[in-house]
C-alpha positions as CSV (number, residue, x, y, z in Angstrom):
1,M,2.6,27.9,-9.2
2,R,3.5,24.2,-9.8
3,K,2.5,21.5,-6.5
4,K,5.6,19.6,-5.7
5,I,3.9,16.2,-5.1
6,H,7.0,14.0,-4.4
7,P,8.3,14.8,-0.6
8,S,12.0,17.0,0.0
9,S,13.9,14.8,1.0
10,S,16.0,17.2,3.4
11,S,12.5,16.7,5.9
12,F,13.8,12.8,5.6
13,D,17.1,12.9,6.0
14,T,19.2,12.8,9.6
15,P,21.8,15.8,10.8
16,K,25.0,13.6,10.2
17,P,26.7,13.9,13.8
18,S,30.1,15.6,14.3
19,V,33.3,13.4,15.4
20,A,33.5,15.3,18.8
21,S,29.7,14.3,19.1
22,C,30.1,10.6,18.2
23,V,33.5,10.3,20.7
24,D,31.6,12.1,24.0
25,H,28.3,9.2,22.6
26,H,30.5,6.5,22.5
27,H,32.4,7.1,26.1
28,L,29.0,7.6,27.6
29,H,27.6,4.6,26.0
30,P,29.9,2.0,24.8
31,H,26.8,-0.5,23.7
32,P,24.3,1.7,22.3
33,P,21.4,0.0,21.7
34,L,20.3,-1.1,18.0
35,Q,17.6,1.7,16.0
36,A,14.7,0.0,14.6
37,A,15.0,0.5,11.0
38,A,12.3,3.6,10.1
39,P,9.2,3.0,8.0
40,T,9.0,3.9,3.7
41,T,7.2,6.7,3.4
42,L,5.5,7.0,-0.1
43,T,4.0,9.8,-1.9
44,V,0.7,8.5,-4.1
45,W,-0.2,10.3,-6.9
46,R,-4.1,9.9,-8.0
47,K,-2.8,10.1,-11.3
48,S,-1.5,8.0,-14.3
49,L,1.8,9.7,-16.2
50,L,0.3,7.9,-19.7
51,F,-2.1,10.6,-21.4
52,N,-5.9,8.9,-21.6
53,C,-5.3,6.8,-18.9
54,N,-6.5,6.4,-15.2
55,G,-3.8,5.3,-12.4
56,F,-1.4,5.6,-9.9
57,T,2.0,7.0,-9.9
58,V,4.0,6.7,-6.9
59,F,7.0,7.8,-5.2
60,D,9.7,7.8,-2.6
61,S,10.9,10.2,-0.1
62,K,13.8,11.5,-2.8
63,G,11.1,12.0,-5.2
64,N,12.1,8.6,-7.2
65,L,10.0,6.7,-9.1
66,I,8.6,3.5,-7.7
67,Y,5.5,2.2,-8.5
68,R,3.1,2.9,-11.7
69,V,-0.6,1.8,-12.1
70,D,-1.8,2.8,-16.1
71,N,-5.6,1.5,-17.0
72,Y,-7.1,2.7,-20.4
73,S,-10.4,1.9,-19.4
74,K,-12.8,4.4,-17.5
75,S,-15.6,2.7,-17.4
76,G,-15.5,1.9,-13.4
77,S,-13.9,-0.6,-11.6
78,Q,-12.1,-2.6,-13.3
79,G,-11.1,-6.7,-13.3
80,E,-7.8,-6.6,-13.8
81,I,-5.0,-4.5,-12.2
82,V,-1.7,-4.1,-12.6
83,L,0.9,-2.9,-10.8
84,M,3.9,-1.8,-12.0
85,D,7.6,-0.7,-11.1
86,A,9.4,2.0,-12.2
87,A,10.6,0.5,-15.8
88,G,6.9,-1.3,-16.4
89,K,8.1,-4.6,-15.0
90,P,4.7,-6.0,-13.3
91,C,5.0,-6.2,-9.3
92,L,1.6,-7.6,-8.5
93,T,-1.3,-8.7,-10.2
94,I,-5.0,-7.5,-8.7
95,R,-8.1,-9.5,-10.2
96,R,-11.5,-9.9,-9.6
97,K,-13.2,-12.9,-8.3
98,T,-16.8,-13.6,-8.7
99,K,-19.4,-11.2,-6.9
100,L,-20.9,-12.9,-3.8
101,I,-23.4,-12.2,-1.0
102,L,-21.2,-10.8,1.6
103,G,-19.4,-8.7,-0.5
104,E,-16.7,-8.3,-3.4
105,H,-13.6,-10.4,-3.3
106,W,-10.5,-9.8,-5.1
107,G,-7.5,-11.7,-5.4
108,I,-3.9,-10.5,-5.8
109,Y,-1.4,-12.7,-7.6
110,E,2.4,-12.2,-8.0
111,G,3.8,-11.4,-11.4
112,E,1.2,-11.2,-13.6
113,T,0.7,-15.4,-12.5
114,A,-2.8,-16.3,-12.5
115,T,-3.2,-19.1,-10.0
116,N,-1.9,-19.2,-6.6
117,P,-3.0,-15.6,-4.8
118,R,-1.1,-14.4,-2.4
119,F,-3.8,-13.1,-0.9
120,S,-7.4,-13.4,-0.9
121,V,-9.2,-9.8,-0.2
122,R,-13.1,-9.6,1.0
123,K,-14.7,-6.0,1.1
124,H,-16.4,-5.7,4.2
125,K,-20.6,-5.3,4.1
126,S,-22.6,-4.5,7.8
127,L,-25.4,-3.4,7.7
128,F,-23.6,-1.8,11.0
129,Q,-21.6,1.6,11.0
130,S,-17.9,0.0,11.4
131,K,-14.8,1.2,10.7
132,A,-13.6,-2.6,8.8
133,L,-12.8,-1.7,5.4
134,A,-11.9,-4.8,4.1
135,R,-9.7,-8.5,5.1
136,L,-6.7,-9.8,3.9
137,S,-6.4,-13.6,3.3
138,P,-3.0,-15.2,2.6
139,R,-3.2,-18.0,0.4
140,S,-0.8,-20.8,0.4
141,E,-0.5,-24.5,-1.7
142,A,-1.2,-27.6,0.1
143,L,-1.8,-30.8,-1.5
144,A,-5.4,-32.7,-1.6
145,G,-6.1,-35.9,-1.5
146,C,-5.8,-36.8,-4.9
147,G,-2.4,-35.2,-4.7
148,C,-3.3,-32.6,-7.0
149,K,-2.4,-29.1,-5.5
150,V,-4.2,-26.9,-4.2
151,S,-5.3,-22.7,-3.1
152,V,-5.4,-23.3,1.1
153,A,-6.2,-20.0,3.7
154,G,-2.5,-20.0,5.8
155,G,-0.9,-17.6,7.2
156,E,-1.1,-14.2,9.0
157,G,-4.3,-12.2,7.6
158,Y,-4.5,-8.5,7.6
159,E,-7.6,-6.5,8.7
160,V,-8.1,-2.9,6.9
161,E,-10.0,0.0,9.1
162,G,-10.7,3.5,9.0
163,S,-12.1,6.2,6.1
164,Y,-10.4,5.6,2.4
165,K,-12.4,8.7,1.5
166,Q,-10.8,10.8,3.8
167,R,-7.4,9.1,3.8
168,R,-7.1,8.2,7.1
169,C,-6.8,4.9,7.3
170,A,-4.4,1.7,8.4
171,V,-3.3,-2.4,7.9
172,F,-3.7,-4.6,11.1
173,D,-2.0,-7.7,11.9
174,E,-3.2,-10.1,13.8
175,K,-1.7,-8.8,16.9
176,R,-3.3,-5.2,15.7
177,R,0.3,-3.5,14.9
178,A,-0.4,-1.4,12.3
179,M,1.9,-2.0,9.3
180,A,0.9,0.1,7.4
181,E,-1.2,3.0,7.4
182,I,-3.0,6.0,4.2
183,Q,-2.0,9.7,5.6
184,L,-3.3,13.0,4.2
185,K,-0.8,14.6,2.7
186,E,1.0,18.0,4.9
187,A,0.4,21.4,2.4
188,V,3.6,22.7,1.0
189,S,3.6,26.8,1.3
190,G,-0.3,27.3,2.3
191,A,-1.2,25.1,-0.8
192,A,-3.1,21.7,-0.4
193,F,-3.0,18.7,-2.4
194,G,-6.6,17.7,-2.0
195,L,-7.3,13.8,-1.8
196,D,-5.8,13.0,-4.5
197,V,-2.6,13.1,-3.6
198,F,-1.4,11.4,0.2
199,R,1.4,9.4,2.2
200,L,1.4,5.8,2.4
201,V,3.9,4.8,5.5
202,V,4.6,1.3,5.6
203,Q,6.5,-0.6,8.0
204,P,9.8,-2.4,7.2
205,S,8.2,-6.2,8.0
206,F,5.6,-5.4,5.7
207,D,5.5,-5.3,1.5
208,S,5.5,-2.2,0.0
209,A,3.7,-3.7,-3.2
210,V,1.4,-5.7,-1.1
211,A,0.1,-2.3,0.5
212,M,0.1,-0.3,-2.6
213,A,-2.3,-3.6,-4.0
214,I,-4.6,-2.3,-1.2
215,V,-4.5,1.1,-1.8
216,I,-5.4,0.1,-5.2
217,L,-8.3,-2.4,-3.7
218,L,-9.7,0.5,-1.5
219,E,-10.0,2.7,-4.9
220,E,-12.0,-0.2,-6.4
221,M,-13.9,-1.1,-3.7
222,I,-14.3,1.9,-2.1
223,G,-13.7,4.9,-5.0
224,S,-12.5,8.4,-4.1
225,K,-15.9,10.4,-4.3
226,T,-17.8,12.3,-1.6
């Protein structure tokens, strides 16, 4: 029996209320409070749709292809990984930088650009057990003394904490609000998906492409082997 990878749209659709219930609700509450936008739930499959490739395939709640990653090299950690949309257009490029004493260093770039990374990412390393996995520092352009543009830290940063190997981790902003979460996908009809298929829940104020780039980085930094 083939497992259904993408989530069922019926589980996410809200039943439409009847006309009578709408009238009664309006009569009791002439000015109902505005509801906050719901988070986006994506299903991530740790597999490329192309033959003989490593990568990821990402679906939305209706089963539509949203993102894809196709890596032809199988030699382990990659120096450059491109996150594409369903049509194959580059959304973000993740590039590995020189290894530092304090840990691995990566950059997240817009499209296929190679300058001025949107985020600089450092893998967290500690001699003590810690939930911290990585730190994202935003980069912005500024003018140096010579008048040249240089990339400097600025804006809001994010911390990634939890256990990627167990598919239980989250991305927190500076106010400790969870912007994105990686979660195990629930079993369907008694069939479990394991670690290769999981959920990525993204808040409306956070870029889902950046959230998926973090998933790619965690796979490169930590891997899925237990």
